[in-house]
Wavefront OBJ file of the C-alpha trace (Angstrom):
o trace
v 3.401 -20.002 6.419
v 0.913 -16.779 6.864
v -3.173 -17.229 7.825
v -5.659 -14.615 8.893
v -5.429 -12.676 11.694
v -8.015 -13.021 14.326
v -9.532 -11.268 16.822
v -9.903 -11.475 20.487
v -13.188 -12.560 18.999
v -11.540 -14.814 16.461
v -13.167 -13.172 13.563
v -11.321 -12.348 10.861
v -9.431 -8.629 11.005
v -9.960 -6.163 7.979
v -8.236 -3.438 7.745
v -10.096 -0.251 7.435
v -8.011 1.978 5.087
v -7.711 -0.671 2.498
v -10.455 -3.210 3.302
v -8.341 -6.039 2.985
v -7.807 -9.016 5.184
v -5.003 -8.931 7.554
v -2.610 -11.719 7.636
v 0.194 -13.285 10.682
v 2.899 -15.234 10.530
v 5.697 -16.750 11.945
v 5.183 -16.655 16.045
v 2.476 -14.770 16.031
v 0.670 -17.205 13.702
v 1.656 -19.849 15.918
v 0.235 -18.197 18.935
v -3.236 -17.369 17.394
v -3.547 -21.093 16.406
v -2.769 -22.158 20.140
v -5.131 -20.104 21.797
v -7.711 -21.216 19.068
v -7.342 -24.697 19.582
v -7.182 -24.079 23.112
v -10.623 -22.105 22.513
v -12.441 -24.843 21.308
v -14.347 -27.670 23.280
v -13.052 -30.873 22.027
v -15.954 -32.729 19.886
v -17.751 -29.606 19.040
v -16.106 -28.546 15.480
v -17.820 -30.303 13.519
v -14.711 -30.946 10.665
v -12.322 -32.346 13.126
v -14.356 -33.707 16.019
v -10.461 -34.364 17.671
v -9.261 -31.292 17.865
v -9.503 -28.840 20.807
v -9.173 -29.657 24.537
v -12.092 -31.064 27.403
v -13.473 -27.869 28.709
v -14.706 -29.763 31.196
v -11.252 -30.424 32.893
v -11.056 -26.720 33.161
v -14.362 -25.115 34.292
v -15.938 -26.071 37.484
v -15.516 -26.663 41.174
v -12.333 -28.264 42.540
v -10.344 -27.887 38.816
v -6.819 -28.079 39.923
v -3.918 -26.350 38.374
v -2.432 -30.010 37.163
v -5.520 -30.822 35.303
v -5.579 -27.310 33.659
v -1.955 -27.794 32.748
v -2.427 -31.210 31.713
v -5.275 -29.806 29.139
v -2.724 -27.246 27.928
v -0.300 -29.360 26.905
v -2.517 -31.752 24.713
v -3.335 -28.579 23.198
v -0.337 -27.918 22.566
v 0.703 -30.817 21.111
v -2.108 -30.681 18.365
v -0.675 -27.349 17.268
v 2.758 -29.277 17.145
v 4.098 -32.299 18.778
v 7.345 -30.514 19.379
v 5.615 -27.620 21.705
v 6.777 -27.791 25.448
v 4.895 -25.273 28.277
v 6.916 -22.598 29.562
v 5.667 -20.161 32.299
v 2.412 -21.030 33.348
v -0.014 -18.278 35.351
v -3.723 -19.676 35.822
v -6.542 -18.099 38.228
v -9.209 -20.292 38.643
v -13.188 -19.933 40.219
v -16.263 -22.070 40.079
v -16.803 -20.164 36.894
v -13.806 -18.797 34.822
v -10.546 -19.769 34.396
v -7.468 -17.634 32.785
v -4.558 -18.913 31.799
v -1.044 -17.112 30.255
v 1.727 -19.068 29.141
v 4.733 -19.262 27.130
v 5.894 -21.988 24.932
v 8.447 -23.470 23.482
v 9.776 -24.425 20.169
v 12.230 -27.533 19.784
v 14.393 -24.931 17.910
v 14.529 -23.240 21.215
v 12.161 -20.247 20.168
v 10.094 -18.855 22.540
v 6.097 -18.452 22.208
v 5.246 -15.099 24.319
v 1.992 -14.000 25.465
v -0.597 -17.174 25.046
v -3.785 -16.040 27.039
v -6.914 -17.877 27.151
v -9.715 -17.147 28.962
v -12.547 -19.413 29.835
v -16.385 -18.993 30.913
l 1 2 3 4 5 6 7 8 9 10 11 12 13 14 15 16 17 18 19 20 21 22 23 24 25 26 27 28 29 30 31 32 33 34 35 36 37 38 39 40 41 42 43 44 45 46 47 48 49 50 51 52 53 54 55 56 57 58 59 60 61 62 63 64 65 66 67 68 69 70 71 72 73 74 75 76 77 78 79 80 81 82 83 84 85 86 87 88 89 90 91 92 93 94 95 96 97 98 99 100 101 102 103 104 105 106 107 108 109 110 111 112 113 114 115 116 117 118 119
């Protein structure tokens, strides 16, 4: 499957040389889809109010790594019910949370370098 390549601001990337929309596929597309779902606050995207995760469980005082991990697992299930959370690193403060993790597909293939920051 192919999809539009998105930059860090979730804007479509247009090739400067040919003025074509750049495409992505395979594990890069899956990583990009995971990052997009996790960046979407559940209930805010009017086309699908069930897409995304609850950002209130990530940002604010006293949020535990386990609570954040649980939200990420819920987000992974939206992308593909067979995805499992692998390596996980989390930095949390009162106003910012940043995670980096890998996800494992049912086939055993790893999706690496998933980075999401909430502010």
